[in-house]
C-alpha positions, -999 to 999 in steps of 0.1 A, spaced: 672 17 -429 679 -21 -431 666 -25 -395 634 -5 -404 625 -27 -435 633 -59 -413 608 -45 -388 582 -37 -415 585 -71 -431 579 -85 -394 549 -63 -389 536 -73 -424 535 -109 -414 519 -102 -379 495 -71 -385 458 -81 -388 439 -49 -392 401 -46 -390 386 -58 -422 363 -31 -441 350 -30 -476 374 -12 -500 364 3 -533 372 -14 -567 409 -7 -575 421 -3 -539 443 -32 -527 449 -22 -493 441 7 -467 455 16 -434 442 49 -420 450 75 -447 475 54 -464 461 38 -493 476 13 -518 461 9 -553 461 -22 -575 480 -6 -603 506 4 -579 512 -32 -567 511 -43 -603 540 -18 -608 559 -31 -580 556 -67 -593 564 -56 -627 597 -44 -616 607 -80 -603 629 -104 -622 611 -129 -642 620 -159 -619 607 -138 -590 574 -132 -606 569 -169 -614 577 -176 -578 552 -150 -567 526 -163 -590 527 -197 -574 526 -181 -537 497 -161 -529 509 -156 -493 540 -138 -506 519 -114 -526 498 -106 -495 531 -100 -475 544 -77 -503 510 -57 -502 510 -53 -463 548 -44 -463 543 -17 -490 513 -3 -471 529 -2 -439 559 15 -454 536 40 -469 519 46 -436 552 53 -420 563 78 -447 529 96 -442 534 99 -404 570 110 -409 556 138 -433 530 147 -409 557 156 -385 578 175 -409 605 152 -412 609 156 -450 615 192 -443 647 186 -424 679 198 -445 699 167 -439 668 144 -450 663 168 -481 698 162 -492 694 122 -488 660 122 -504 673 145 -535 703 121 -537 681 89 -538 657 105 -564 686 112 -586 699 78 -583 666 63 -593 666 86 -622 701 77 -633 695 40 -627 661 40 -649 677 61 -676 707 38 -680 687 7 -678 669 21 -707 701 33 -726 719 -1 -720 689 -24 -725 694 -47 -755 667 -52 -780 643 -80 -773 656 -100 -804 690 -102 -791 705 -126 -788 697 -145 -818 695 -183 -820 727 -183 -839 744 -161 -813 730 -185 -785 743 -216 -803 778 -199 -809 782 -190 -772 773 -226 -762 798 -240 -787 825 -217 -775 818 -224 -738 816 -262 -738 838 -265 -707 815 -242 -686 786 -264 -693 803 -297 -685 785 -315 -656 807 -338 -634 799 -374 -630 768 -379 -608 753 -406 -586 718 -414 -576 722 -428 -541 702 -441 -512 714 -446 -478 709 -460 -442 726 -436 -419 738 -442 -382 751 -414 -361 784 -421 -345 785 -411 -307 818 -399 -295 845 -427 -293 852 -418 -258 817 -433 -250 829 -469 -258 794 -485 -250 775 -461 -270 800 -463 -297 800 -501 -299 761 -502 -299 758 -477 -327 785 -498 -347 766 -530 -340 735 -514 -353 748 -503 -384 766 -535 -391 731 -555 -386 715 -530 -412 742 -532 -436 742 -572 -434 703 -571 -439 705 -547 -467 730 -567 -486 708 -599 -484 692 -609 -519 658 -596 -521 661 -572 -491 638 -543 -490 664 -513 -487 637 -488 -486 619 -504 -459 651 -509 -437 661 -471 -444 625 -460 -430 629 -481 -399 664 -479 -390 681 -448 -408 687 -418 -384 689 -392 -412 654 -379 -409 650 -365 -445 664 -394 -466 647 -421 -442 613 -405 -448 619 -412 -486 633 -447 -482 668 -436 -479 666 -419 -513 694 -390 -514 686 -377 -551 714 -371 -574 747 -360 -560 776 -347 -582 808 -366 -577 827 -336 -562 800 -327 -537 804 -363 -521 824 -361 -486 858 -375 -494 853 -408 -474 823 -417 -497 839 -408 -532 862 -439 -535 838 -466 -523 809 -449 -546 830 -449 -576 838 -487 -573 802 -496 -569 779 -507 -599 744 -498 -604 722 -516 -579 751 -524 -557 748 -519 -518 780 -510 -502 792 -501 -467 791 -490 -439 814 -462 -446 824 -443 -417 827 -403 -418 828 -375 -393 790 -376 -387 785 -417 -385 782 -447 -407 766 -448 -442 752 -479 -458 748 -472 -494 728 -483 -526 739 -470 -560 706 -466 -580 718 -447 -612 750 -430 -627 752 -402 -651 785 -399 -668 804 -366 -671 793 -348 -700 782 -315 -717 747 -304 -705 724 -301 -737 718 -265 -750 681 -267 -740 689 -270 -704 714 -241 -703 697 -219 -729 682 -196 -704 715 -189 -686 732 -183 -720 705 -157 -728 710 -138 -695 748 -139 -695 747 -125 -732 720 -99 -724 740 -88 -694 773 -85 -711 757 -65 -741 741 -41 -716 774 -35 -697 792 -29 -730 765 -6 -741 766 14 -709 803 17 -710 802 30 -746 777 55 -737 796 68 -706 829 69 -728 810 88 -754 795 111 -727 829 119 -713 846 125 -748 818 148 -757 818 167 -723 853 165 -707 857 162 -670 875 190 -652 885 184 -616 897 213 -593 926 195 -577 932 223 -552 898 221 -537 896 183 -538 932 184 -519 916 205 -492 887 183 -490 912 154 -485 930 172 -458 894 175 -438 892 137 -438 922 129 -418 
């Protein structure tokens, strides 16, 4: 099944059918397979909010979804035309899938918290009780000039690279030096070099061990290094520091809301299943199950 979906996704990117004027309300058509606008809207409405936001900013992705769904539908039509849906083993799987969709949709409806949940006071309480979870580590805004290290067995290449980074470090430490220009011209880390060496913000625990101590000893505006790591040498400039602290509530509000709604939904679902089990007790035929167990060996 996964391989089929992958194939459909690939076809969706490459397929380029003949253009024809389609009636209003029809999003796409492929032979007898037709996909209406309201059907695509139904697919999109089922996405998570963050996925919808990403989709709104990416027209090409919506085109991909339309083509993929149309191709899926075309394959389904062909399968039905060959009587594939009449096969007993396929019928069993289709009925199970249909029942699973029914159960999932119904349980989502039963367990979904009201839109008013959580209240602002509940959000604040969760935030106050989970300060440790919202504590951000110390962070550094760094820029670098990087020179890759050849294998030490290649003594000439190693010495040449070391001389290069030492020269760059000396130039970068001079008063009035243009660190950004030196990074663009001499750094061998393409992504940061294109931005004048800027590496953005890095949390202290994410720094490679060799860099943590030297960076921690630097003050804002300092240029340090070169520092050798497994990949090569780093000449570093410390542009800014954020001390360890609790992230403000507005920054983590959506995360708290999602967590509280998920927990409430799980609690509601479990309570419903418990009530259903108590109201209609489960009876298991142990003898029949034991016989089935024997056939699995």
